[in-house]
C-alpha positions as a Markdown table, in Angstrom:
| # | Residue | x | y | z |
|---|---|---|---|---|
| 1 | Met | 87.3 | 68.0 | 83.3 |
| 2 | Glu | 83.5 | 67.7 | 83.2 |
| 3 | Gln | 83.9 | 67.4 | 79.4 |
| 4 | Leu | 86.3 | 64.5 | 79.8 |
| 5 | Phe | 84.0 | 62.8 | 82.1 |
| 6 | Tyr | 81.3 | 63.1 | 79.5 |
| 7 | Leu | 83.4 | 61.8 | 76.8 |
| 8 | Ala | 84.6 | 58.9 | 78.9 |
| 9 | Asp | 81.0 | 58.0 | 79.6 |
| 10 | Leu | 80.2 | 58.0 | 76.0 |
| 11 | Phe | 83.3 | 55.8 | 75.4 |
| 12 | Gly | 82.0 | 53.2 | 78.1 |
| 13 | Val | 78.6 | 53.2 | 76.3 |
| 14 | Ala | 80.3 | 52.5 | 72.9 |
| 15 | Val | 82.4 | 49.7 | 74.4 |
| 16 | Phe | 79.6 | 48.0 | 76.2 |
| 17 | Ala | 77.4 | 48.2 | 73.2 |
| 18 | Ile | 80.1 | 46.4 | 71.2 |
| 19 | Thr | 79.9 | 43.6 | 74.1 |
| 20 | Gly | 76.4 | 43.4 | 73.7 |
| 21 | Ala | 76.4 | 43.2 | 69.9 |
| 22 | Leu | 79.0 | 40.5 | 70.0 |
| 23 | Met | 76.9 | 38.5 | 72.6 |
| 24 | Ala | 74.1 | 38.9 | 70.3 |
| 25 | Gly | 75.9 | 37.8 | 67.4 |
| 26 | Arg | 77.0 | 34.5 | 69.2 |
| 27 | Lys | 73.2 | 33.9 | 69.6 |
| 28 | Ser | 72.4 | 34.6 | 65.9 |
| 29 | Met | 70.0 | 37.5 | 66.6 |
| 30 | Asp | 68.6 | 39.7 | 63.9 |
| 31 | Leu | 69.6 | 43.4 | 63.7 |
| 32 | Phe | 66.7 | 44.5 | 66.0 |
| 33 | Gly | 67.9 | 41.9 | 68.6 |
| 34 | Val | 71.5 | 43.1 | 68.3 |
| 35 | Leu | 70.5 | 46.8 | 68.9 |
| 36 | Val | 68.3 | 45.8 | 71.9 |
| 37 | Ile | 71.0 | 43.8 | 73.7 |
| 38 | Ala | 73.6 | 46.4 | 72.8 |
| 39 | Ile | 71.5 | 49.2 | 74.3 |
| 40 | Ile | 70.5 | 47.3 | 77.4 |
| 41 | Thr | 74.3 | 46.4 | 78.0 |
| 42 | Ala | 75.5 | 49.9 | 77.4 |
| 43 | Leu | 72.9 | 51.7 | 79.5 |
| 44 | Gly | 71.6 | 49.2 | 82.1 |
| 45 | Gly | 74.0 | 49.9 | 84.8 |
| 46 | Gly | 73.9 | 53.6 | 84.6 |
| 47 | Thr | 70.2 | 53.5 | 84.6 |
| 48 | Leu | 69.9 | 51.2 | 87.6 |
| 49 | Arg | 72.5 | 53.6 | 89.4 |
| 50 | Asp | 70.7 | 56.7 | 88.7 |
| 51 | Leu | 67.4 | 55.4 | 89.8 |
| 52 | Ile | 68.6 | 54.1 | 93.1 |
| 53 | Leu | 70.5 | 57.6 | 93.7 |
| 54 | Asp | 67.3 | 59.4 | 92.6 |
| 55 | Asn | 69.5 | 61.1 | 90.0 |
| 56 | His | 66.7 | 62.2 | 87.6 |
| 57 | Pro | 66.2 | 62.4 | 84.7 |
| 58 | Val | 68.3 | 59.2 | 83.7 |
| 59 | Ser | 71.4 | 60.2 | 81.6 |
| 60 | Trp | 70.1 | 58.7 | 78.3 |
| 61 | Ile | 66.6 | 60.2 | 78.7 |
| 62 | Arg | 68.0 | 63.8 | 78.9 |
| 63 | Asn | 70.6 | 63.2 | 76.2 |
| 64 | Asp | 69.7 | 61.1 | 73.0 |
| 65 | Leu | 73.4 | 60.9 | 72.2 |
| 66 | Tyr | 73.7 | 58.0 | 74.5 |
| 67 | Ile | 71.2 | 56.0 | 72.2 |
| 68 | Val | 72.8 | 57.1 | 69.2 |
| 69 | Val | 76.3 | 56.2 | 70.1 |
| 70 | Ala | 75.3 | 52.7 | 71.4 |
| 71 | Ser | 73.3 | 52.1 | 68.2 |
| 72 | Leu | 76.1 | 53.1 | 65.9 |
| 73 | Ala | 78.7 | 51.0 | 68.0 |
| 74 | Ala | 76.3 | 48.0 | 67.5 |
| 75 | Val | 75.8 | 48.5 | 63.8 |
| 76 | Gly | 79.5 | 49.2 | 63.3 |
| 77 | Thr | 80.3 | 45.8 | 65.0 |
| 78 | Val | 78.0 | 43.8 | 62.9 |
| 79 | Ile | 79.6 | 45.4 | 59.8 |
| 80 | Trp | 83.0 | 44.8 | 61.1 |
| 81 | Val | 82.5 | 41.3 | 61.8 |
| 82 | Arg | 80.8 | 40.6 | 58.6 |
| 83 | Leu | 83.7 | 42.2 | 56.6 |
| 84 | Thr | 86.4 | 40.6 | 58.7 |
| 85 | Gln | 86.9 | 37.4 | 60.8 |
| 86 | Pro | 84.4 | 36.7 | 63.7 |
| 87 | Ile | 85.6 | 38.0 | 67.0 |
| 88 | His | 86.4 | 35.1 | 69.4 |
| 89 | Glu | 85.8 | 34.8 | 73.1 |
| 90 | Lys | 88.9 | 36.8 | 74.0 |
| 91 | Gly | 87.7 | 39.8 | 72.0 |
| 92 | Leu | 84.5 | 39.7 | 73.9 |
| 93 | Leu | 86.2 | 39.6 | 77.3 |
| 94 | Leu | 88.8 | 42.3 | 76.3 |
| 95 | Ala | 85.9 | 44.7 | 75.4 |
| 96 | Asp | 84.0 | 44.0 | 78.4 |
| 97 | Ala | 87.2 | 44.7 | 80.5 |
| 98 | Phe | 87.6 | 48.1 | 78.9 |
| 99 | Gly | 83.8 | 48.9 | 79.5 |
| 100 | Leu | 84.1 | 47.6 | 83.2 |
| 101 | Ala | 87.0 | 50.0 | 83.9 |
| 102 | Val | 85.3 | 53.1 | 82.6 |
| 103 | Phe | 81.9 | 52.6 | 84.1 |
| 104 | Thr | 83.1 | 51.5 | 87.4 |
| 105 | Val | 85.0 | 54.9 | 87.9 |
| 106 | Ile | 82.1 | 56.9 | 86.5 |
| 107 | Gly | 79.6 | 55.3 | 88.7 |
| 108 | Thr | 81.7 | 55.8 | 91.7 |
| 109 | Glu | 82.2 | 59.4 | 90.6 |
| 110 | Val | 78.6 | 60.2 | 90.2 |
| 111 | Ala | 77.9 | 58.5 | 93.7 |
| 112 | Met | 80.4 | 60.7 | 95.4 |
| 113 | Gln | 78.8 | 63.7 | 93.7 |
| 114 | His | 75.7 | 62.8 | 95.6 |
| 115 | Asn | 77.7 | 62.8 | 99.0 |
| 116 | Val | 76.8 | 59.2 | 99.8 |
| 117 | Pro | 79.0 | 57.2 | 102.2 |
| 118 | Tyr | 82.1 | 55.5 | 100.7 |
| 119 | Ser | 80.7 | 52.1 | 100.9 |
| 120 | Thr | 77.7 | 53.2 | 98.9 |
| 121 | Ala | 80.0 | 54.9 | 96.3 |
| 122 | Ile | 81.8 | 51.6 | 95.9 |
| 123 | Ile | 78.5 | 49.5 | 95.4 |
| 124 | Met | 77.3 | 52.1 | 93.0 |
| 125 | Gly | 80.6 | 51.9 | 91.0 |
| 126 | Val | 80.4 | 48.1 | 90.9 |
| 127 | Met | 76.7 | 48.2 | 89.9 |
| 128 | Thr | 77.5 | 50.6 | 87.1 |
| 129 | Gly | 80.2 | 48.4 | 85.8 |
| 130 | Val | 78.4 | 45.0 | 86.1 |
| 131 | Ala | 74.7 | 45.5 | 85.9 |
| 132 | Gly | 74.5 | 46.0 | 82.1 |
| 133 | Gly | 76.7 | 42.9 | 81.4 |
| 134 | Val | 74.5 | 40.8 | 84.0 |
| 135 | Met | 71.3 | 41.9 | 81.9 |
| 136 | Arg | 73.0 | 41.2 | 78.6 |
| 137 | Asp | 74.0 | 37.6 | 79.7 |
| 138 | Val | 70.7 | 36.8 | 81.4 |
| 139 | Ile | 68.7 | 37.7 | 78.4 |
| 140 | Cys | 71.1 | 35.7 | 76.1 |
| 141 | Asn | 70.8 | 32.7 | 78.5 |
| 142 | Glu | 74.4 | 32.8 | 79.6 |
| 143 | Ile | 75.8 | 32.5 | 83.1 |
| 144 | Pro | 76.8 | 36.1 | 83.9 |
| 145 | Leu | 80.5 | 36.9 | 83.9 |
| 146 | Ile | 80.2 | 38.2 | 87.5 |
| 147 | Phe | 79.4 | 34.8 | 88.6 |
| 148 | Gln | 82.1 | 32.8 | 86.7 |
| 149 | Lys | 85.4 | 31.8 | 88.1 |
| 150 | Glu | 87.8 | 34.8 | 87.2 |
| 151 | Ile | 88.0 | 37.9 | 89.3 |
| 152 | Tyr | 85.3 | 40.3 | 88.0 |
| 153 | Ala | 83.5 | 42.4 | 90.6 |
| 154 | Thr | 86.5 | 42.4 | 92.8 |
| 155 | Ala | 88.4 | 44.3 | 90.1 |
| 156 | Cys | 85.6 | 47.0 | 90.3 |
| 157 | Ile | 86.0 | 47.1 | 94.0 |
| 158 | Ala | 89.8 | 47.7 | 93.7 |
| 159 | Gly | 89.3 | 50.4 | 91.2 |
| 160 | Ala | 86.6 | 52.1 | 93.3 |
| 161 | Leu | 88.7 | 52.1 | 96.4 |
| 162 | Val | 91.8 | 53.5 | 94.5 |
| 163 | Phe | 89.6 | 56.3 | 93.1 |
| 164 | Ile | 88.1 | 57.2 | 96.4 |
| 165 | Val | 91.6 | 57.1 | 98.2 |
| 166 | Met | 93.1 | 59.3 | 95.5 |
| 167 | Arg | 90.2 | 61.9 | 95.6 |
| 168 | Glu | 90.7 | 62.1 | 99.4 |
| 169 | Ile | 94.4 | 62.6 | 99.0 |
| 170 | Gly | 93.7 | 65.4 | 96.5 |
| 171 | Thr | 95.7 | 64.4 | 93.5 |
| 172 | Pro | 94.6 | 65.9 | 90.2 |
| 173 | His | 91.3 | 64.5 | 88.9 |
| 174 | Trp | 92.5 | 63.2 | 85.5 |
| 175 | Leu | 95.2 | 61.1 | 87.5 |
| 176 | Asp | 92.6 | 59.8 | 89.9 |
| 177 | Thr | 90.4 | 58.7 | 87.0 |
| 178 | Ser | 93.3 | 57.1 | 85.0 |
| 179 | Val | 94.8 | 55.2 | 87.7 |
| 180 | Ala | 91.6 | 53.8 | 89.0 |
| 181 | Met | 90.6 | 52.8 | 85.4 |
| 182 | Leu | 93.9 | 51.1 | 84.9 |
| 183 | Thr | 93.5 | 49.3 | 88.3 |
| 184 | Val | 90.2 | 47.8 | 87.1 |
| 185 | Leu | 91.3 | 46.9 | 83.6 |
| 186 | Leu | 94.8 | 45.4 | 84.6 |
| 187 | Thr | 93.2 | 43.3 | 87.5 |
| 188 | Arg | 90.6 | 42.0 | 85.2 |
| 189 | Leu | 93.0 | 41.2 | 82.3 |
| 190 | Ala | 95.4 | 39.6 | 84.7 |
| 191 | Ala | 92.5 | 37.4 | 86.1 |
| 192 | Ile | 91.7 | 36.4 | 82.6 |
| 193 | Arg | 95.3 | 35.7 | 81.4 |
| 194 | Trp | 96.2 | 33.6 | 84.6 |
| 195 | His | 92.7 | 32.4 | 85.6 |
| 196 | Ile | 93.1 | 34.2 | 89.0 |
| 197 | Ala | 90.0 | 33.5 | 91.0 |
| 198 | Leu | 88.7 | 33.9 | 94.6 |
| 199 | Pro | 88.4 | 30.7 | 96.7 |
| 200 | Ser | 85.3 | 28.7 | 95.9 |
| 201 | Phe | 82.9 | 27.5 | 98.6 |
| 202 | His | 81.9 | 23.9 | 98.3 |
| 203 | Leu | 79.3 | 22.5 | 100.5 |
| 204 | Leu | 80.1 | 18.8 | 101.2 |
| 205 | Asp | 77.5 | 16.2 | 101.4 |
| 206 | Arg | 77.6 | 14.5 | 104.8 |
| 207 | Asp | 75.0 | 12.0 | 103.9 |
């Protein structure tokens, strides 16, 4: 199971690196800029999580395969887009949803291994899922997806809760992980497809 956990982590790195590369391409950055944005997107959330949990050394520092996977995914995305049609906004959102699902569950799992309270585990799961994308969007001068109208962080919370509950029930680990990831992914995709959003708060001007 530990090997599958590691492979899922690398998959999440690759997927989020793709979203970073696509965003950099929308901003017409050079190859160095693409690599920087891709690596920040892929590793930012996990780095922040590990620093807060005092989980040293940070994963990509002790294993350079993380940087290699992120870089290859970014370069592969550039080549793919140049040889085929440009990927539209929906493609970026879809790739982001996959990365969000993987990293949310991984972040929750890592936090639980540190025996933190459930509330902290949920926060770490959300942070792992969204922080890299927030960094990507801020650097690229975009409003982060987490602050836009469709459900985003809420999908992470739902997935983290499902994972924790199933862990406590004692179901097989592979089932916990799969169901929790599907919860995040399907919730996020449904929000994109049907524009599902939480109620907005509008402060009325009484002057």
